Every structure is written in structure tokens, then in C-alpha cells.
N, C-alpha and C positions, 0 to 999 in steps of 0.2 A: 482368499479374495481380492482380486487386482481393484486399485485406485487411482487416478489418474490427478496427478500435479502440475499445475500450470506455472512455469520458473521462469527466473531471469536472472538468478545466481547471487542476489542480494541476501541481507542477512533477512529481511522478512519471508524470502522464499523460504529458507532454512528453516523459518520457525513455523512457518506451513506445513512443511515437511514433518515436524516434530508431530502434529496434531495428526495428520493423514497417515501415518503410521500403524495409529491406532483401528485403524478401518481396513487395512487389509497391505499387502504387498506393491507398493508404490510405484509406478512407472510416470516416466516426464513429459511433457512436450514444452517446449521453450517459447517466450512472447517473441523471439526472434524467428517463429517459425514462418511469419509473414512479416515480408519488408517491402515498403517502408509498412510503420506498423498501423494496422488497419482492423477495428474494432470486430468489424460484421464477417471480414474474411477470416481471422483468428476464430472469431466464436463458430463458425463452420466448420475449421479445423480440427477443435478440442471436440465439438459432437462426433466429427467420424473418427478421430481419436480414440476416444470413450468408445464407440462402438465396436472398434477393432479390436480393442485388448477386452471388452467387457468388464468395462470399469464399475463397481456395484457404487462411485462415490467419486464426485469429482472436487477438488481443492484448489483456490490458490489464495496468493496474499491479497488482505484488504486494502490492498493500494487504489488510488484513482484507476489507474488501467486493470487490476486485478476486478473492481468490483465493476468497471463497464462492459468486459469482456462477460462477467461472469452474468449479468444482468440478458445480454445477447443469450448464452449460451440456454439459460432458465427457458427465456422466450421461444426459443428453438426446438426445445425438448417439450414444451408445455409442462415444466416441473416447478416446484417451489424452490426458493434462494434463500438461504440464512446468509447476510453478511454482517463483517466485523465481527465474528465470535472470538470469543476467548477461551472456550471449552466446547469440549462436542464429544460426546459418549453414545460408539455404536448399539444400537438395538433397534427394535420396532415397539415405537418410533424412537426415531435418533433425538437426542434430548442436547441442547444448545444453551450455552449462556453467551448474551452478545452485547456488546457495548450499544446505547441510545441515548439521543439527545447528547450529542459530544462528548458522551462519556461520564455524564452526569447521573445516570441507572444502567442497572446492570439487570437485563432481563432472560429469564429463563424459560425458554421454551419448546415446545415439541415439533421436529419435523419428520410430517406423512408425507413418504417418497420412497418409489422404488431405488430410486438412484438419487442421494443426498447431493445437494451443490452448496458449497460451503466456502468464505471466504474468511480469512484469519487476520483481527485485526493487529497491526504492525507492532512488534516490541510488548506482546502481553505473554508470550510463551517464550522458552527456552528457545534456541538455536539447535538444531539436530547435529551432532558434530560426525555421522555417520556417512557413507560412500554415499555420492548422489546416484537417484535411480536410474534405471537404464530409459534411454527416449524410445520414445514411438515414431516408428516411421510414418509421417505425413504426406499425403498428397496434395498438389499444388490446387489454393483456392480457385473457386469460380470466378471470372473476371467480374459478375455483376456485383460482388461482394468486396470489390477494389472501388469503389466508386466514393465511399469514404476512406479518405487515409491521410497520415500527415504527410505532409508536403515539404514542411521547414521546421529542424529543429533549432530553438535558439539557446545555447548556453547559457547556464545560469552567471550573473555577476559574483560569485563567489570564488572567483578565483580557482575554479576547479575543484574546490570541496563543497560533496554535496550534504545539502542540509540533513537529508534522511539517515547518510552513514557519519554524519559529523560526530567526532568525539566532544569537540567544546565548541557553543557556539555563544559567538556576542549579540543580543535582537535588542531593537532601539524601538520605542513605540513615540505616542505623539509627545510626549513629554522632552524627545530631543528638540523639538520646538521648528524643525526647518531642514529641508534637503540637506541643506551644508553640514548640519549639526551631525549628519553621519560620518563626516569627516574622522573624527575623533572614535566613533564605534568602529570603522573600517579601520584605524590605525590600532587600537587595541586588540582587533582580531588578528592583524597581521601579525602583531609581536607573542600573541598566544599560539598561532598555527591554527587560526580557529575561523568556522564559517562565520557569514552576517546574515542574522534573520531581521523579522519586522513584523508588528502588529499588523492587522487588518486596516485601522486605521492610517496608518502609514502607505500604505499601497493606494487606500483609496482617495489619499491627499496627491498621489502621484510622486512623492518621494524616495519609492523603492519599486522595483519589479514583483509582481505577482509571485514570484518563483526565489522570492526571498521570506515571502509570508509563512507564520508558524501558525498552527490553529486549526480547527476543524472545517474550514474550507481552504487551508494552506497546507503544508507540509506536517507530517505528523514524525517528531524528532524524538531520539532516545539517546540524549548525549550525556557523557558524565559529567559535566560541568555547564551549566545554562545561566548564563550571565542575562538576566532584564535591566536595561535601561529605559527608566522616562516611560515604563507600560505599568496598567493599572490594575493587570490581572484579572480583566473580564472572563467569564466564562468561557466564550468563543475560542478565546486566546489560550487557556488553559487545558481545554480538551485536547491540543498539541502537543501537550508536555508530559502525557501521562509517563513514557516511560524513562522519563530525566529522573538520573540519580541524585544530582544536586543543584538545586536553583537558589542562586544568589540575585 
């Protein structure tokens, strides 16, 4: 059996590949198959690729982009979609365990579908260390699917260090006191070679951009060390730290 995996070269994609291999021999399609990023066009391309290789299941990382595209794939195929899974067992029906309510609840569910559509929650399974699967040749998308696309990409303010991939993160919350209070957070991050993060309260106050936000509605991270400064530890914020090894 062949499974299709939507990949972008990140750790989250390799983690997705680990779960996908239990369903069959993986083939890949890149998030970069459509440039600039256009979710409708990429969804159409995924459907075409799945049909061309006879994929019995389709997987992607449970990132914002992954869930956005896979929801559109499900709509086009008319099939159910299980998002943010941490385990999946092939069978009839497929059984999945997925994160709900920001990770505070684990749901066991059955997926009744001739072609399971699954995204894997980042940082919940080990990354696959084997060679990457062969890519699938895809056609150019229909121009009608390109009506909504990314017109500009704003680089994050973390000095080129991605929150999702950072090994050390220094985060500040409302307790930092002000936008200027983040100067010491940035200084510490610079000394440690770390990324700077923040809580939702900080972005709501306009002290930091949304790209710095860690949490359920921000970036989900898995650093070796997460240093929280002036953060209350609300459920919404902690939902983004499930993969952190040490929290200080």
C-alpha cells in the first residue's frame, strides 16, 4: 500500500513520516509544490497526487499550514479528517489518539474512511531517520485555485532562529512589564544563542509580534530548555510547551 505524505523538510515532517510508515510505503509531495503558498491550489495538487499513486492514506504535520491544507483536501475528497494525532493504527476502522482542548485532553477515536486523512501533532512522536520517500510528479494547479495566496512573507524578529526549531527559548509574559522590558530578555537570548518567545498577553498588548507567541494559538515548541520570565503558566500557553524537555 502507498501513503502520501505532505512534507517541508522540518522535524515535524519527519515525525509525521514515522507514523505514516505504519500505513504503507510513503511517497512525498512538497509544501513548495505550489509557489507562492496557496492552500486551495496545494490541496488540489495533493488530491491529484493521491489519486495518481493510489494512496490509501494521506498524512501531513499538524502545523498551521498542514491543518489548513488538509482541511481543504478533506473537503475536496468528501472524507473525514483527523487532526493533531499522536498515534494512529491502521485497520478497518483506523483508530487514532489525538490532542484536544489545547493538549489537556487525549481523545481515542475511530476514523471510518476509505482513505484516512491525518495530521500528526508536532513533537509528539520521534522523527524518522530513514531516507526521504520518493516525490510524486505533480501538475501545475488551476489558476482559479491561486486566487488566495501568500503575497508577502515577513521574517520573524528572532534573529533568524525559528521558534519551532530552537533548542533554547527565552520567553517573557505580562510580568516583564512593558515592551522595553523585553530588552533584557533579548540580551539573555543573545548570550545563550536562543530564540525569543512570549505569551498571548504580550502580543495582545502590542509588545511583541504574533510570530513570537508560544502557545495554543501561537507556535508549538520543543526546545531542550524553555526559560519563562513573568509568565503565569496559563493553559493556553502551556499547550504550546508539550514537547519542551526542561522548563525553567
